[in-house]
C-alpha positions in Angstrom: -45.6 101.3 -0.4 -43.0 104.1 -0.4 -42.0 106.4 -3.2 -38.4 106.7 -4.2 -38.0 110.0 -2.3 -39.2 108.4 0.9 -36.8 105.5 0.5 -34.0 107.9 -0.1 -34.7 109.6 3.2 -35.4 106.4 5.1 -32.3 104.5 4.1 -29.9 107.3 3.3 -29.4 106.0 -0.3 -29.5 108.1 -3.4 -32.2 107.8 -6.0 -29.5 107.2 -8.6 -28.2 104.3 -6.6 -31.7 102.8 -6.4 -32.2 103.2 -10.1 -28.8 101.6 -10.7 -29.6 98.6 -8.5 -32.8 98.1 -10.5 -30.8 98.4 -13.8 -28.3 95.7 -12.8 -30.9 93.4 -11.3 -30.2 93.8 -7.6 -33.7 95.2 -7.2 -35.8 93.2 -9.6 -39.4 94.0 -10.2 -39.8 97.3 -8.4 -43.5 98.1 -8.7 -44.6 101.3 -10.5 -47.8 103.3 -10.2 -49.9 104.4 -13.2 -47.7 107.4 -13.6 -44.5 105.3 -13.8 -43.2 106.3 -10.3 -41.3 103.5 -8.5 -43.1 102.2 -5.4 -41.1 100.2 -2.9 -42.7 97.5 -0.6 -41.5 96.4 2.8 -39.9 93.4 1.0 -38.0 95.8 -1.2 -36.8 97.8 1.8 -35.6 94.7 3.5 -33.6 93.8 0.3 -32.1 97.3 0.2 -31.1 97.0 3.9 -29.5 93.7 3.1 -27.6 95.2 0.2 -26.4 98.2 2.4 -25.3 95.9 5.2 -23.4 93.6 2.8 -21.7 96.6 1.3 -20.6 97.8 4.7 -19.0 94.4 5.2 -17.0 94.9 2.1 -18.9 92.7 -0.3 -18.9 93.9 -4.0 -22.1 94.3 -5.9 -21.4 91.0 -7.7 -20.8 89.2 -4.4 -24.0 90.8 -3.1 -25.9 89.5 -6.1 -24.7 86.0 -5.2 -25.7 86.5 -1.6 -29.1 87.7 -2.6 -29.6 84.6 -4.7 -28.6 82.4 -1.7 -31.0 84.5 0.4 -33.8 83.9 -2.0 -33.1 80.1 -2.1 -31.6 79.6 1.3 -32.4 75.9 1.7 -28.9 74.6 1.0 -27.0 77.9 0.8 -25.2 77.9 4.2 -22.0 76.2 3.1 -21.7 78.6 0.1 -22.4 81.6 2.1 -20.0 80.5 4.8 -17.3 80.0 2.2 -17.9 83.5 0.7 -17.9 85.0 4.2 -14.6 83.3 5.1 -13.0 84.7 1.9 -14.3 88.2 2.8 -13.0 87.8 6.3 -9.5 86.8 5.1 -9.5 89.8 2.7 -10.5 92.2 5.5 -7.8 90.7 7.8 -5.2 91.2 5.0 -6.3 94.9 4.6 -6.2 95.4 8.4 -2.6 94.1 8.5 -1.6 96.4 5.6 -3.3 99.3 7.4 -1.5 98.5 10.7 1.9 98.4 8.8 1.1 101.8 7.2 0.1 103.2 10.6 3.3 102.1 12.2 5.4 103.5 9.3 3.6 106.8 9.4 3.9 107.0 13.1 7.6 106.5 12.8 8.0 109.0 10.0 5.9 111.6 12.0 8.2 111.1 15.0 11.3 111.4 12.8 9.9 114.5 11.2 9.4 116.1 14.6 13.0 115.4 15.6 14.5 116.4 12.3 16.4 119.7 11.8 17.1 119.1 8.2 14.7 118.2 5.4 11.5 116.3 5.8 11.8 112.5 6.6 8.2 112.0 5.4 8.8 113.4 1.9 12.2 111.7 1.7 10.7 108.4 2.6 8.0 108.7 -0.1 10.6 109.6 -2.7 12.8 106.6 -1.8 9.9 104.2 -1.8 8.9 105.0 -5.3 12.1 106.1 -6.9 10.9 109.6 -7.7 
């Protein structure tokens, strides 16, 4: 069993985040000692690692709660998990295409700025885009 400070160090997660996960039910039933201190088991640590990995993949806490319920009852979960993962993949691919377009636009503006002798094409582009 690990105390909250040990978990914070081991998983690079804040104590406030751990408490929040418990509050919203992502970490149900964290054991407490006689003094009320939280004690985390290997199973709890595994669950926390799962949560952190899912967050890195872009899943929201609500989505992670769903994934955790599938994980806890995985017998027939595969189609549901696959559907959720496909939706997340499509979302990530959309964000990537948006980022690529922004990169290309910023690259162009940076080149224009370097060649400009009058004004700033970057600022002018921002003003035109939003009517400021």
